[in-house]
SETIBA-709129 format. One line per field, with one value per residue (C-alpha): residue number from 1; residue in one letter; x, y, z. Coordinates in pm, whole numbers, plus 50000, padded with zeros to 5 digits. Last residue first. Layout:
<sites>
n: NUM,...
res: A,...
u: X,...
v: Y,...
w: Z,...
</sites>
This chain:
<sites>
n: 348,347,346,345,344,343,342,341,340,339,338,337,336,335,334,333,332,331,330,329,328,327,326,325,324,323,322,321,320,319,318,317,316,315,314,313,312,311,310,309,308,307,306,305,304,303,302,301,300,299,298,297,296,295,294,293,292,291,290,289,288,287,286,285,284,283,282,281,280,279,278,277,276,275,274,273,272,271,270,269,268,267,266,265,264,263,262,261,260,259,258,257,256,255,254,253,252,251,250,249,248,247,246,245,244,243,242,241,240,239,238,237,236,235,234,233,232,231,230,229,228,227,226,225,224,223,222,221,220,219,218,217,216,215,214,213,212,211,210,209,208,207,206,205,204,203,202,201,200,199,198,197,196,195,194,193,192,191,190,189,188,187,186,185,184,183,182,181,180,179,178,177,176,175,174,173,172,171,170,169,168,167,166,165,164,163,162,161,160,159,158,157,156,155,154,153,152,151,150,149,148,147,146,145,144,143,142,141,140,139,138,137,136,135,134,133,132,131,130,129,128,127,126,125,124,123,122,121,120,119,118,117,116,115,114,113,112,111,110,109,108,107,106,105,104,103,102,101,100,99,98,97,96,95,94,93,92,91,90,89,88,87,86,85,84,83,82,81,80,79,78,77,76,75,74,73,72,71,70,69,68,67,66,65,64,63,62,61,60,59,58,57,56,55,54,53,52,51,50,49,48,47,46,45,44,43,42,41,40,39,38,37,36,35,34,33,32,31,30,29,28,27,26,25,24,23,22,21,20,19,18,17,16,15,14,13,12,11,10,9,8,7,6,5,4,3,2,1
res: X,X,X,X,X,X,X,X,X,X,X,X,X,X,X,X,X,X,X,X,X,X,X,X,X,X,X,X,X,X,X,X,X,X,X,X,X,X,X,X,X,X,X,X,X,X,X,X,X,X,X,X,X,X,X,X,X,X,X,X,X,X,X,X,X,X,X,X,X,X,X,X,X,X,X,X,X,X,X,X,X,X,X,X,X,X,X,X,X,X,X,X,X,X,X,X,X,X,X,X,X,X,X,X,X,X,X,X,X,X,X,X,X,X,X,X,X,X,X,X,X,X,X,X,X,X,X,X,X,X,X,X,X,X,X,X,X,X,X,X,X,X,X,X,X,X,X,X,X,X,X,X,X,X,X,X,X,X,X,X,X,X,X,X,X,X,X,X,X,X,X,X,X,X,X,X,X,X,X,X,X,X,X,X,X,X,X,X,X,X,X,X,X,X,X,X,X,X,X,X,X,X,X,X,X,X,X,X,X,X,X,X,X,X,X,X,X,X,X,X,X,X,X,X,X,X,X,X,X,X,X,X,X,X,X,X,X,X,X,X,X,X,X,X,X,X,X,X,X,X,X,X,X,X,X,X,X,X,X,X,X,X,X,X,X,X,X,X,X,X,X,X,X,X,X,X,X,X,X,X,X,X,X,X,X,X,X,X,X,X,X,X,X,X,X,X,X,X,X,X,X,X,X,X,X,X,X,X,X,X,X,X,X,X,X,X,X,X,X,X,X,X,X,X,X,X,X,X,X,X,X,X,X,X,X,X,X,X,X,X,X,X,X,X,X,X,X,X
u: 87254,87568,87636,87570,87862,88032,88284,88420,88393,88634,88927,89257,89553,89916,90083,90348,90428,90316,90434,90735,90688,90623,90344,90183,90172,90016,89757,89664,89607,89384,89167,88872,88857,88749,88777,88968,89342,89464,89822,89880,90118,90210,90370,90504,90618,90285,90192,89892,90106,90372,90106,89946,90284,90339,89996,90033,90359,90203,89910,90125,90361,90225,90246,90621,90738,90430,90616,90863,91236,91573,91894,92234,92476,92793,93131,93314,93547,93284,92984,93238,93271,92964,93104,93154,92857,92537,92235,92095,91786,91754,91400,91371,91022,91096,91454,91426,91156,91397,91239,91286,91650,91761,92138,92307,92658,92934,93202,93047,92896,92979,93049,92760,92538,92656,92572,92224,92187,92287,92028,91809,91512,91358,91674,91699,92071,92197,92545,92645,92981,93127,93140,92798,92629,92934,92935,92566,92611,92887,92673,92371,92549,92339,92016,91785,91884,91749,91890,91724,91945,91870,91515,91243,90950,90796,91089,91365,91183,90943,91236,91372,91025,90977,91335,91287,91335,91394,91682,91649,91941,91881,92103,91981,91792,91551,91266,91474,91507,91131,91090,91300,91106,90773,90881,91037,90723,90479,90727,90919,91218,91258,91600,91665,92009,92083,92389,92404,92463,92157,92047,91920,91810,91819,91692,91416,91342,91384,91242,90973,90848,90876,90681,90427,90372,90303,90096,89860,89911,90102,89907,89632,89438,89567,89305,89032,89180,89386,89427,89255,89433,89262,89087,89114,88916,88788,89017,88912,89095,88974,88615,88614,88602,88332,88368,88246,88413,88724,89099,89165,88970,89283,89140,89053,88728,88460,88146,87816,87667,87798,88123,88259,87953,88002,87727,87761,87619,87739,88059,88258,88605,88959,89160,89479,89543,89553,89455,89135,89230,89224,89594,89707,89841,90168,90182,90300,90645,90803,90855,90809,90536,90586,90273,90308,90640,90465,90236,90538,90558,90233,89884,89621,89251,89002,88626,88567,88236,88231,88018,88130,88187,88176,87875,87831,87735,87587,87241,87399,87491,87776,87790,87713,88034,88210,88564,88853,89166,89519,89861,89725,89510,89789,90120,90286,90657,90896,90799,90438,90223,89899,89531,89534,89186,89064,88701,88376,88087,87738,87396,87096
v: 65139,64983,65127,64901,64718,64884,65057,64715,64578,64515,64466,64430,64605,64541,64771,64620,64250,64076,63765,63926,63742,64072,64182,63842,63782,64126,64055,63719,63886,64145,63880,63913,64287,64219,63886,63977,64023,64264,64252,64543,64625,64963,65111,65464,65579,65473,65829,65825,65696,65960,66233,66098,66103,66464,66578,66382,66564,66905,66827,66676,66974,67120,66774,66747,66647,66420,66175,66103,66141,65994,66130,65978,66204,66006,66172,65863,65838,65945,65738,65468,65437,65215,64953,64662,64750,64893,64836,64540,64558,64298,64162,64174,64238,64579,64492,64356,64617,64906,65214,65536,65628,65789,65748,66008,65952,66208,65951,65637,65376,65008,64925,65144,64933,64616,64765,64856,64499,64364,64558,64827,64723,65015,65202,65415,65422,65694,65727,65363,65225,65240,64859,64829,64528,64306,64381,64298,63982,63865,63936,63767,63444,63213,63385,63520,63881,63840,64116,64299,64502,64778,64829,64797,64778,64472,64263,64377,64425,64140,63905,63976,63942,63596,63499,63564,63852,64197,64431,64682,64830,65151,65331,65688,65887,66074,65849,65553,65709,65761,65395,65280,65497,65361,64998,65073,65226,64942,64658,64504,64729,64611,64777,65047,65103,65406,65443,65796,65870,66088,66233,66106,66356,66107,66355,66567,66369,66014,66051,66290,66067,65734,65865,66027,65700,65511,65791,65786,65816,65489,65312,65431,65646,65412,65170,65355,65302,65512,65456,65783,65967,65992,66299,66337,66139,66365,66391,66315,66403,66765,66645,66470,66090,65834,65463,65156,64831,64838,64840,65210,65511,65701,65886,65862,65959,65840,66055,65866,66073,66428,66592,66943,67093,66841,66663,66363,66019,65701,65848,65583,65476,65426,65353,65434,65222,65250,64936,64988,65061,64813,64848,65184,65252,65436,65814,65928,66058,65832,65802,65452,65199,64985,64907,65206,65066,64766,64995,65137,64814,64902,64754,64983,64913,64918,64984,65104,65262,65623,65849,66211,66478,66858,66885,66571,66233,65959,65978,65899,65558,65395,65015,64818,64640,64337,64247,64090,64042,64156,64044,63701,63560,63584,63668,63991,63915,64038,64176,64222,64460,64301,64309,64571,64578,64475,64592,64444,64687,64556,64659,64641
w: 06624,06483,06140,05842,05686,05391,05620,05709,06060,06346,06111,06292,06138,06047,05793,05570,05575,05891,06072,06235,06565,06745,06513,06461,06837,06888,06619,06769,07105,06935,06763,07006,06932,06575,06396,06085,06068,05800,05676,05442,05159,05022,04716,04678,04336,04184,04095,04330,04615,04550,04545,04861,05038,04931,05045,05367,05440,05379,05609,05885,05917,06242,06400,06345,06693,06714,06487,06765,06715,06799,06656,06589,06402,06346,06381,06244,06546,06796,06690,06602,06978,06994,06757,06996,07217,07073,07295,07484,07706,07980,08004,07627,07487,07336,07243,06887,06820,06854,06700,06504,06561,06235,06210,05991,05857,05916,05829,05688,05917,05868,06234,06342,06118,06292,06631,06507,06383,06725,06923,06768,06551,06362,06266,05955,05867,05635,05482,05519,05401,05052,05027,05199,05037,05090,05463,05496,05290,05527,05832,05675,05576,05792,05684,05956,05881,05528,05309,05020,04788,04537,04657,04393,04633,04470,04348,04581,04909,04833,04776,05123,05275,05132,05220,05589,05833,05687,05599,05317,05126,04933,04683,04704,04442,04672,04550,04667,05014,05025,04930,05224,05469,05342,05385,05722,05870,05802,05809,05522,05589,05948,05919,05659,05505,05286,05065,04930,04562,04519,04849,05180,05448,05737,05995,05839,05522,05654,06001,05883,05603,05786,06083,05851,05667,05988,06139,05843,05467,05422,05694,05925,05676,05404,05540,05353,05011,04774,04401,04307,04588,04928,05066,05443,05699,05977,06277,06634,06955,06965,06914,07251,07227,07309,07250,07064,06960,07172,07122,07162,07037,06947,06649,06282,06115,05875,05906,05925,06206,06187,06295,06345,06516,06795,06986,06759,06696,06527,06385,06204,06307,06179,06486,06672,06977,07356,07542,07744,08102,08390,08465,08330,07984,08026,07982,07639,07536,07797,08171,08306,08380,08070,07866,07634,07513,07360,07161,06979,06776,06593,06567,06413,06464,06176,06185,06540,06634,06751,06969,06940,07206,07197,07430,07637,07496,07716,07555,07219,07354,07543,07519,07834,07932,07793,07892,07709,07913,07851,07971,08061,07779,07523,07692,07576,07587,07855,08194,08084,08287,08408,08308,08031,07875,07529,07517,07380,07403,07479,07351,07584
</sites>
């Protein structure tokens, strides 16, 4: 009998995800082709996406998706391979994406599975989760639909060395804006300037960060793409230009905080500077995914869009390590766990 390793929610975290406590690893008999119903596909995980939004799915409160329940496999986007199919849309061997969760093998209905789309000449399989996947789409829609940068604008992106922030910052550069990226640590700061070509990289951990932030925004901020919330969001409000646009994408600095902190000292600048502050979810633009991917793929193929990945090997057993890496800022670009490469033989 073949077994399926799963990463299951054991208890809801009040603050940080605690390795070995928040989740537990279980092994159950793996589903087989005999378990399939009409319209379903049997999948094996290849790569699992780890994103800040996953922390919000653990809280038992109203949101854009229902919370993961105690005892359930942790929700996650995956690149997977079809092992068997009772769907006319998919065949064994197909590479697909879907929310299979943090497990080795699972069954999904065909409506929740998407066949891998064509990649540009310099593309790679993991782009399906990264720059051309939900990460890239989130950056694309947030920046183009809400931020709407143009030549001459000053754009600031927080968590700019992360999966979404790095794409968002580059989209602003493509639009002709002056772009300032904020990240944690000198290595990331240099990467923003030297690899992504941003105009200014700032290290929020540096002693002189607040002074550098002020010096980098002499004409104030026209577009702020927020991935962190908290104190840096408040600082950005303090440097906001009149009629600036604040793209509210995430708030990773607050996800693990027991008491959430929002803007304080500069909150009323929203009124005095007539700031547009809008939150969004990538699913809001689902009907436009194909066109957005086409544009992102073109930029990637032309070399205008660069990407970096942090891939942790070790499969489902390394999920706790991946969460610690994510929330400790240990990754540059897209963070994934490799369960197995597409070159390895399918599990039978």
